[in-house]
C-alpha positions in Angstrom: -37.9 23.8 -102.6 -35.8 26.7 -101.5 -33.7 28.4 -104.2 -32.1 31.2 -102.3 -30.0 31.9 -99.1 -32.2 33.3 -96.4 -32.4 37.1 -96.0 -33.1 38.2 -92.4 -33.7 41.9 -93.1 -37.2 43.4 -93.2 -37.9 42.6 -96.8 -40.4 40.6 -98.8 -39.9 36.7 -98.8 -37.3 36.1 -101.4 -38.8 32.7 -102.3 -41.9 34.5 -103.5 -39.9 35.6 -106.6 -41.2 32.7 -108.7 -43.7 32.1 -111.5 -46.9 33.7 -110.4 -45.1 35.7 -107.7 -43.5 39.1 -107.3 -42.0 41.0 -110.2 -38.2 41.7 -109.8 -37.6 45.4 -109.6 -34.4 47.5 -109.4 -33.8 51.2 -108.9 -34.0 53.1 -112.2 -36.3 50.6 -113.9 -38.9 52.2 -116.0 -42.5 51.0 -116.3 -45.2 51.9 -118.9 -42.6 54.2 -120.6 -43.0 56.9 -117.9 -42.7 55.6 -114.3 -39.0 55.5 -113.2 -38.3 53.7 -109.9 -36.6 55.9 -107.4 -37.3 54.1 -104.0 -38.7 51.1 -102.2 -41.7 52.0 -100.2 -43.4 48.8 -98.8 -44.3 45.2 -99.5 -47.3 43.0 -98.7 -48.5 39.5 -99.1 -49.7 40.2 -102.6 -47.5 43.1 -103.9 -44.5 45.3 -103.7 -44.8 49.1 -103.5 -42.4 51.7 -105.0 -41.9 55.4 -105.3 -41.5 56.3 -109.0 -41.0 59.5 -110.9 -43.7 60.2 -113.4 -41.4 61.5 -116.2 -44.4 62.8 -118.2 -45.8 65.0 -115.4 -42.7 65.6 -113.4 -44.0 64.3 -110.1 -43.6 61.4 -107.7 -46.2 58.7 -107.6 -46.7 55.4 -105.7 -46.5 52.2 -107.9 -48.1 49.1 -106.6 -47.0 45.9 -108.5 -49.2 42.9 -107.8 -48.1 39.3 -107.9 -48.6 37.7 -111.3 -51.1 35.1 -109.9 -53.5 37.9 -109.1 -55.9 37.7 -112.1 -56.4 40.6 -114.4 -60.0 40.7 -113.3 -58.9 41.4 -109.7 -61.6 42.8 -107.4 -59.2 45.5 -106.2 -58.7 47.0 -109.6 -62.3 46.8 -110.6 -63.4 48.5 -107.4 -60.7 51.2 -107.8 -61.8 51.8 -111.3 -65.4 52.1 -110.2 -64.5 54.6 -107.5 -62.3 56.7 -109.9 -65.3 57.1 -112.3 -67.9 58.1 -109.6 -68.8 61.7 -110.2 -69.6 62.8 -106.6 -69.0 65.7 -104.2 -69.2 63.3 -101.3 -67.0 64.8 -98.5 -65.4 61.4 -97.9 -64.1 60.9 -101.4 -60.9 62.7 -100.6 -60.3 60.4 -97.7 -60.1 57.3 -99.8 -56.9 56.7 -101.8 -57.7 57.3 -105.5 -56.4 55.5 -108.5 -54.4 57.7 -110.9 -53.5 55.1 -113.5 -53.3 51.3 -114.1 -51.6 49.0 -116.6 -50.3 45.5 -117.0 -46.6 44.6 -117.2 -45.1 41.4 -118.6 -42.2 40.0 -116.6 -40.3 36.8 -116.1 -42.8 35.6 -113.5 -45.9 36.4 -115.5 -48.3 39.3 -116.2 -48.6 41.8 -113.3 -51.3 44.3 -112.6 -49.7 47.7 -111.8 -51.7 50.4 -109.9 -50.6 54.1 -109.6 -51.6 56.2 -106.6 -50.6 59.5 -105.1 -47.7 59.4 -102.6 -48.6 58.9 -99.0 -45.8 59.5 -96.5 -46.7 57.0 -93.7 -49.3 54.7 -92.4 -50.9 54.0 -89.0 -48.9 50.8 -88.5 -45.6 52.6 -88.8 -46.9 55.4 -86.6 -48.2 53.3 -83.7 -45.0 51.3 -83.7 -43.2 54.6 -82.7 -45.5 54.8 -79.7 -45.7 58.6 -79.7 -48.4 59.8 -77.2 -51.4 61.2 -78.9 -53.4 64.2 -77.9 -57.2 64.4 -78.1 -57.1 66.7 -81.1 -55.0 64.1 -83.0 -57.4 61.3 -82.3 -60.4 63.5 -83.1 -59.1 64.7 -86.4 -57.8 61.3 -87.6 -61.1 59.7 -86.6 -63.2 62.2 -88.5 -61.2 61.7 -91.7 -61.4 57.9 -91.5 -65.1 58.1 -90.8 -65.7 60.3 -93.8 -63.8 57.9 -96.0 -65.7 54.9 -94.6 -69.0 56.7 -95.1 -68.1 57.3 -98.8 -67.2 53.6 -99.3 -70.5 52.5 -97.6 -72.5 54.9 -99.7 -70.9 53.4 -102.8 -72.2 50.0 -101.7 -68.7 48.8 -100.5 -67.5 47.1 -97.3 -63.8 47.8 -96.8 -63.3 44.6 -94.8 -59.6 45.3 -93.9 -59.6 48.3 -91.6 -56.3 48.1 -89.7 -53.5 50.7 -88.9 -51.4 49.7 -91.9 -54.2 50.6 -94.3 -54.7 54.1 -92.9 -52.4 56.3 -94.8 -51.0 59.7 -93.8 -49.4 62.6 -95.6 -49.1 66.4 -95.6 -50.2 69.0 -98.0 -46.8 69.1 -99.7 -44.9 67.3 -102.4 -42.5 64.5 -101.6 -38.9 65.4 -102.3 -35.8 63.3 -102.7 -34.5 64.7 -99.3 -37.4 63.0 -97.6 -36.5 59.5 -98.8 -34.1 57.3 -96.7 -30.9 56.0 -98.2 -31.4 52.5 -99.8 -30.3 49.5 -97.7 -29.6 46.6 -100.0 -29.7 42.8 -99.3 -27.9 40.9 -102.0 -29.8 37.9 -103.4 -27.7 34.8 -103.3 -28.8 31.6 -105.1 -28.2 28.3 -103.4 -25.5 26.0 -105.0 -26.9 23.7 -107.6 -30.0 25.8 -108.3 -30.3 27.0 -111.9 -30.0 30.8 -112.0 -32.6 32.7 -114.0 -34.1 36.2 -114.1 -37.1 35.4 -111.8 -35.5 37.3 -108.8 -33.8 40.7 -108.6 -30.1 41.1 -107.8 -31.0 42.6 -104.4 -33.9 43.3 -102.1 -34.4 46.6 -100.3 -35.8 47.7 -97.0 -38.4 50.4 -97.0 -37.1 53.9 -97.7 -40.1 55.7 -96.1 -39.0 58.5 -93.8 -39.2 57.3 -90.2 -40.8 59.7 -87.7 -41.3 62.5 -90.3 -44.9 63.0 -89.1 -44.2 62.5 -85.4 -44.2 66.3 -84.7 -46.6 67.4 -87.5 -49.5 69.4 -86.3 -52.6 67.2 -86.4 -54.5 69.9 -88.3 -52.0 69.5 -91.2 -52.5 65.8 -91.6 -54.3 64.3 -94.6 -55.7 60.9 -93.8 -56.9 58.4 -96.4 -58.2 54.8 -96.3 -56.0 52.6 -98.6 -55.7 49.1 -99.8 -59.0 48.0 -101.4 -57.7 44.5 -102.0 -60.1 43.2 -99.3 -63.1 45.3 -100.2 -66.4 43.6 -100.9 -69.6 44.8 -102.6 -72.3 44.9 -99.9 -74.4 42.3 -101.9 -71.6 39.7 -101.9 -72.0 38.2 -98.4 -70.8 34.8 -99.7 -67.2 36.3 -99.6 -65.7 36.3 -96.1 -63.8 39.6 -95.2 -60.1 39.4 -94.8 -60.2 41.4 -91.6 -57.2 40.7 -89.4 -58.1 38.4 -86.5 -57.7 41.0 -83.8 -60.2 43.3 -85.5 -62.8 40.7 -86.5 -66.3 41.4 -85.3 -68.0 38.7 -83.2 -70.3 37.7 -86.1 -67.1 36.8 -88.2 -65.8 34.5 -85.4 -69.0 32.5 -84.8 -69.7 32.8 -87.8 -73.2 34.4 -88.3 -74.7 36.6 -91.0 -72.8 39.9 -91.3 -73.1 43.3 -93.1 -71.2 46.6 -93.3 -71.2 46.8 -89.5 -68.1 44.6 -89.4 -66.3 47.8 -90.5 -67.7 49.7 -87.5 -66.3 47.1 -85.1 -63.0 47.2 -86.9 -63.0 51.0 -86.7 -63.4 50.8 -83.0 -60.4 48.5 -82.7 -58.4 50.8 -85.1 -59.1 54.1 -83.3 -58.2 52.4 -80.0 -54.8 51.4 -81.4 -54.2 54.8 -83.0 -55.0 56.5 -79.7 -53.1 54.1 -77.3 -50.4 52.5 -79.6 -51.7 49.2 -78.3 -54.1 46.6 -79.9 -57.5 46.3 -78.1 -57.3 42.6 -78.5 -53.7 41.2 -78.1 -54.5 37.9 -79.7 -51.9 35.1 -79.2 -51.0 33.3 -82.5 -47.7 31.5 -81.9 -48.1 27.8 -81.7 -51.9 28.0 -81.7 -54.4 26.3 -83.9 -57.1 28.5 -85.6 -59.7 27.1 -83.1 -57.4 28.1 -80.2 -57.0 31.6 -81.7 -60.7 32.0 -82.0 -61.2 30.8 -78.5 -58.7 33.3 -77.2 -60.3 36.1 -79.1 -63.8 35.2 -77.8 -62.5 35.2 -74.3 -61.0 38.7 -74.7 -64.3 39.9 -76.2 -66.3 38.4 -73.3 -64.0 40.3 -70.9 -64.6 43.5 -72.8 -68.4 43.1 -72.8 -68.3 42.4 -69.0 -66.5 45.7 -68.4 -69.3 48.0 -69.3 -68.8 51.6 -70.4 -67.5 53.0 -67.1 -64.9 50.3 -66.6 -63.9 50.5 -70.3 -63.2 54.2 -69.7 -60.9 53.4 -66.9 -59.2 50.7 -69.0 -58.6 53.3 -71.8 -57.5 56.1 -69.3 -54.7 53.8 -68.1 -53.3 53.7 -71.7 -53.6 57.3 -72.7 -51.3 60.2 -71.8 -51.9 61.8 -68.4 -52.8 65.1 -70.1 -55.5 63.6 -72.4 -58.0 64.8 -69.9 -60.9 63.2 -68.0 -63.6 64.6 -70.1 -61.9 63.7 -73.4 -61.2 60.2 -72.1 -64.8 59.6 -71.1 -66.1 60.9 -74.4 -63.5 58.8 -76.4 -64.5 55.7 -74.3 -68.2 56.3 -75.1 -67.4 56.8 -78.8 -65.5 53.5 -79.0 -68.0 51.7 -76.8 -70.7 52.5 -79.3 -68.7 50.8 -82.1 -67.8 47.7 -80.0 -71.3 46.3 -79.4 -71.7 42.5 -79.7 -74.8 42.7 -81.9 -74.2 44.5 -85.2 -77.6 46.3 -85.0 -76.5 47.9 -81.7 -73.4 49.5 -83.2 -73.6 53.2 -83.9 -74.1 54.4 -87.5 -71.4 56.4 -89.2 -73.7 59.5 -89.1 -74.2 59.0 -85.4 -70.4 58.6 -84.9 -69.7 61.8 -86.9 -72.0 63.6 -84.6 -70.7 62.1 -81.4 -69.7 64.5 -78.6 -66.1 63.3 -78.8 -65.8 64.5 -82.5 -67.9 67.6 -82.3 -66.9 68.8 -78.8 
């Protein structure tokens, strides 16, 4: 039963402020006696994300507050804790978002896991929406850093399972300042007549205050890229758990379904890099008004068309979606790089080591 008037701005679903749901947050709230909320950063199906000032260390951090119905033994927290304790000099460690702190917070909707991370300015989803043309150096540098992070995760026995633009995080080698944060945009929360008002919901919801376009003109050599959101990660031995990979990035063996392994991440990586390079999804899957079987059928049809292309036609397909100055040689090398990730059989997909040594990345 609905309890609130509808809010049409880009904010989390207001009805998810309920027992087991989101925790109500307001600006200036303090968590764990040290994290003071200064801005709204994002929201997802299972959490809201905020910028807070760490009053103990005098710096900004990202605070992710999970819904209360996420159990305290959540896989995301256990994986993040494992990664934070790994003593390694792996070159990919710095390209996976690291956990700084964690705690639990009791609120009106239950007990919430709270995760603290460094601040990342933007993500691949926000950047592809802006449709800025990408040069070869940008695609090359971003691909290298994602591959290094993915290599680190695989070496730790993990499958990310949710590689998509929104989970690729970008920042610069500088500290976030208050001048970089957008002014807040409030949506007042109104209870429906006859509904008993309680403290399960905040007084207002907020749109994201992340700076729009701040990284549009940043030199690609200054970008720091990290893989985030380990909520869908799976230990490589747990193949009884199906990855939460978005439909448009699911490997063929997840559609059939067949046995699968870490190569599902390689397929998703190919879809991801294609989108970061072209600002278009490789597989524009139609969802509206479709059953899950119809969506799967649509996706299988798109995959068949891709496999029928072959490498040379695939290069032409990509060239039509890249800037004119991307260059013939770069386009052919990028097409070959992506083609090696988008093989129908998992065993035919290139290894991460092979991809890191591909001519597109080392040329």
